[in-house]
C-alpha positions in Angstrom: -14.4 -22.7 -7.6 -13.3 -23.4 -11.3 -10.3 -25.1 -11.6 -9.6 -26.2 -8.3 -9.4 -29.7 -7.5 -9.9 -31.6 -4.2 -7.1 -34.6 -4.2 -8.2 -37.6 -1.8 -5.4 -39.7 -0.1 -6.4 -43.2 0.8 -3.7 -44.6 2.7 -3.6 -48.3 2.2 -1.2 -50.5 4.3 -0.1 -52.6 1.5 1.7 -54.5 3.9 -0.9 -55.8 6.3 -3.9 -55.0 3.3 -5.8 -52.0 5.8 -6.5 -48.7 5.4 -5.5 -46.4 7.9 -7.1 -42.9 7.0 -8.4 -41.0 4.4 -7.4 -37.4 4.1 -8.6 -34.5 2.0 -6.8 -31.9 1.0 -7.4 -28.9 -1.8 -5.4 -27.7 -4.8 -2.5 -30.5 -4.3 -1.2 -32.3 -7.3 1.0 -35.1 -7.6 4.7 -34.7 -8.3 6.8 -36.9 -10.3 10.3 -36.9 -8.8 11.0 -39.1 -5.7 11.3 -37.7 -2.0 13.6 -39.8 0.3 13.2 -39.3 3.9 15.8 -40.4 6.8 15.1 -40.1 10.3 18.7 -39.3 11.4 21.6 -41.2 13.4 23.4 -44.4 11.6 21.7 -45.5 8.7 21.6 -48.9 6.7 24.0 -48.5 3.1 20.8 -50.0 1.7 19.0 -46.7 1.6 21.6 -44.8 0.4 21.9 -47.0 -2.5 18.0 -47.0 -3.5 18.6 -43.2 -2.8 21.4 -43.6 -5.5 19.6 -45.7 -8.1 16.4 -43.4 -8.4 19.1 -40.6 -9.0 20.9 -42.1 -11.8 23.5 -44.9 -10.3 27.0 -44.1 -11.4 25.8 -41.2 -13.6 24.3 -39.3 -10.5 25.1 -35.8 -9.6 24.7 -35.3 -5.8 24.6 -31.8 -4.4 24.8 -31.3 -0.8 23.1 -28.1 0.9 25.2 -27.3 4.0 22.7 -24.6 5.4 20.9 -26.5 8.3 24.1 -26.6 10.5 25.6 -23.3 10.9 29.3 -24.7 10.0 29.8 -27.2 7.6 31.2 -30.2 9.4 28.1 -32.0 8.6 27.7 -31.2 5.1 31.5 -32.4 4.7 30.8 -35.6 6.4 27.4 -36.2 4.1 29.8 -35.5 1.0 32.3 -37.4 2.0 29.3 -40.4 2.7 28.1 -39.8 -0.8 31.6 -40.3 -2.1 32.1 -43.7 -0.8 28.9 -45.1 -3.6 30.8 -43.4 -5.9 28.3 -41.1 -8.2 29.5 -39.4 -10.7 30.0 -36.2 -9.0 29.5 -35.1 -5.5 29.4 -31.2 -4.9 28.5 -28.9 -1.4 26.6 -26.3 -2.7 27.9 -22.9 -1.9 26.1 -20.6 0.9 26.8 -17.1 -0.6 27.3 -17.3 -4.3 23.7 -16.8 -5.8 24.7 -18.1 -9.2 27.0 -20.7 -8.3 23.8 -22.0 -6.0 21.8 -22.0 -9.8 24.4 -23.7 -11.6 24.8 -26.3 -9.2 21.3 -27.1 -8.3 20.2 -27.5 -11.9 22.7 -29.8 -12.5 21.9 -32.0 -9.9 20.0 -35.8 -10.2 19.7 -35.7 -6.2 19.7 -32.5 -4.0 20.8 -33.8 -0.3 19.8 -32.1 2.7 21.4 -33.3 5.5 20.6 -32.8 9.3 20.9 -29.6 11.8 18.1 -27.6 12.0 15.3 -27.2 10.0 14.0 -23.8 10.7 17.8 -22.5 10.5 18.0 -24.4 7.3 14.6 -22.4 5.9 15.8 -19.3 7.4 19.3 -19.1 5.4 17.6 -20.3 2.2 14.7 -18.3 2.3 16.2 -15.1 0.5 17.8 -17.3 -2.1 16.6 -19.0 -5.0 17.1 -22.2 -3.6 13.4 -23.2 -2.2 12.2 -22.7 -5.9 15.1 -24.6 -7.7 14.4 -27.1 -5.6 10.8 -27.4 -6.0 11.0 -26.9 -10.0 13.6 -29.9 -9.6 11.6 -31.9 -7.8 8.8 -31.6 -10.4 11.0 -32.3 -13.2 11.7 -35.8 -11.9 14.8 -34.9 -9.7 15.2 -36.9 -6.2 15.2 -34.7 -3.3 16.6 -36.3 -0.2 17.5 -35.4 3.7 18.1 -37.0 6.8 16.7 -35.2 10.3 16.4 -31.9 9.6 16.3 -32.4 5.8 13.8 -34.3 6.0 11.3 -32.6 8.0 11.9 -29.2 6.0 10.0 -31.3 3.4 6.6 -30.7 5.5 4.8 -27.6 4.3 3.9 -27.4 7.9 6.9 -27.9 9.3 8.4 -28.5 13.1 10.2 -25.4 14.0 13.4 -26.0 15.9 13.4 -26.5 20.0 16.6 -24.8 20.2 19.2 -23.0 18.4 22.6 -24.2 17.3 24.6 -22.7 20.7 21.6 -24.7 23.0 19.3 -22.2 24.0 15.4 -23.4 24.4 13.4 -21.4 21.8 10.0 -20.5 22.5 8.3 -19.5 19.4 5.7 -21.2 17.5 5.7 -24.8 17.1 5.7 -24.8 13.9 7.5 -22.6 10.8 6.7 -22.8 6.5 8.9 -25.8 5.2 9.7 -26.2 1.2 6.4 -28.0 1.1 7.5 -31.1 -1.1 5.2 -33.5 1.2 2.6 -30.8 2.2 0.0 -33.5 3.2 3.0 -34.8 6.0 3.9 -33.2 9.1 7.5 -34.7 9.6 9.4 -35.5 13.0 12.6 -37.1 12.9 14.4 -39.0 15.7 11.0 -40.1 16.8 11.0 -42.7 19.1 14.4 -41.7 20.6 13.6 -38.5 21.4 9.6 -39.0 22.2 8.5 -37.0 20.1 5.2 -38.1 19.7 3.7 -35.8 22.8 4.9 -32.7 20.7 3.7 -33.4 17.5 -0.3 -34.2 18.8 -0.8 -30.8 19.4 0.4 -29.7 15.7 -2.1 -32.1 13.9 -4.4 -30.9 16.6 -3.8 -27.4 15.0 -3.6 -29.0 11.5 -6.2 -32.0 11.4 -6.1 -32.5 7.6 -2.3 -33.3 7.9 -0.8 -36.6 8.7 1.6 -37.3 11.2 4.7 -39.0 10.0 7.3 -40.0 12.5 10.7 -41.2 11.2 12.8 -43.2 13.7 16.7 -43.1 13.6 18.5 -45.0 10.7 14.5 -45.6 9.0 13.4 -43.8 6.2 10.9 -43.3 3.5 11.1 -43.4 0.4 8.2 -41.3 -1.7 7.2 -41.5 -5.5 4.4 -42.4 -8.0 1.4 -42.5 -5.2 3.2 -44.8 -2.3 5.8 -44.5 -0.2 8.0 -47.1 1.1 9.8 -47.9 4.3 12.9 -48.3 4.5 16.0 -49.1 7.6 16.4 -51.0 11.0 13.6 -49.3 13.1 9.7 -48.4 12.4 7.8 -45.0 11.0 4.9 -43.9 12.9 1.8 -42.6 11.4 -0.5 -40.2 13.5 -3.7 -39.0 12.7 -5.4 -36.1 14.5 -8.7 -37.8 14.9 -8.3 -39.5 18.6 -4.3 -39.6 18.4 -4.9 -42.8 16.3 -1.6 -44.4 14.9 0.2 -47.3 13.5 3.6 -48.2 13.3 5.4 -49.7 10.1 8.4 -51.4 9.3 10.7 -52.3 6.9 9.0 -53.4 3.7 5.7 -51.7 4.3 4.1 -50.1 1.5 1.9 -47.1 1.8 -0.3 -46.0 -1.1 -2.2 -42.5 -1.8 -4.4 -42.1 -5.3 -5.0 -38.2 -6.1 -8.6 -38.1 -7.2 -10.7 -35.1 -9.1 -13.4 -33.4 -7.2 
């Protein structure tokens, strides 16, 4: 097809000098922003310091989205946390005022999505300008970060909520549409702590072109400029659908991928 690009991502585990897998994805172009994905739980300050440094340091404007949880308790805690790192400004994005949402997000140098429920997040923002603004800001070089649900929502093929906020088990499809900021990955947070390899494998079997990225609590990946780096105290597990192959990475590991034209 004219104009169509085939992009080959060769994942190289630079810390051990080994190639994990080669993925082929059509029509993907490399974004210019940074992604910070955290697996949830108590997280070393190094992760947030690096995130802020990518976002302007003391000049950063941090916007926190509250929509992944039914009330603002988690978002308020995230606002308080970010203020301890002394950016220029920390703002909790409005849930209801569309004009305020747009104005706040278009000023931000870091858009942060804290924990909760990824499906609830996408349902809450799906009919608002937020997804489009986030994608545009990412393409313009803004850092997009998230923990737990916020990290999972960065996938295009996103793991769906396992339960409702009031604790009722959900029996719907295992995946839903996410923001698509990291379209090659299916991100699973609290990976080791909640034994999430089992639920991830059938999703990868249904989407064999994707790679699973399991994030332990207190652990992050920073995705930028054709590679991602592991930070924090736990592990990141890469899982391929073929034969359920996996590779475990620790802090300091780097995984490079390169986009190649057809």
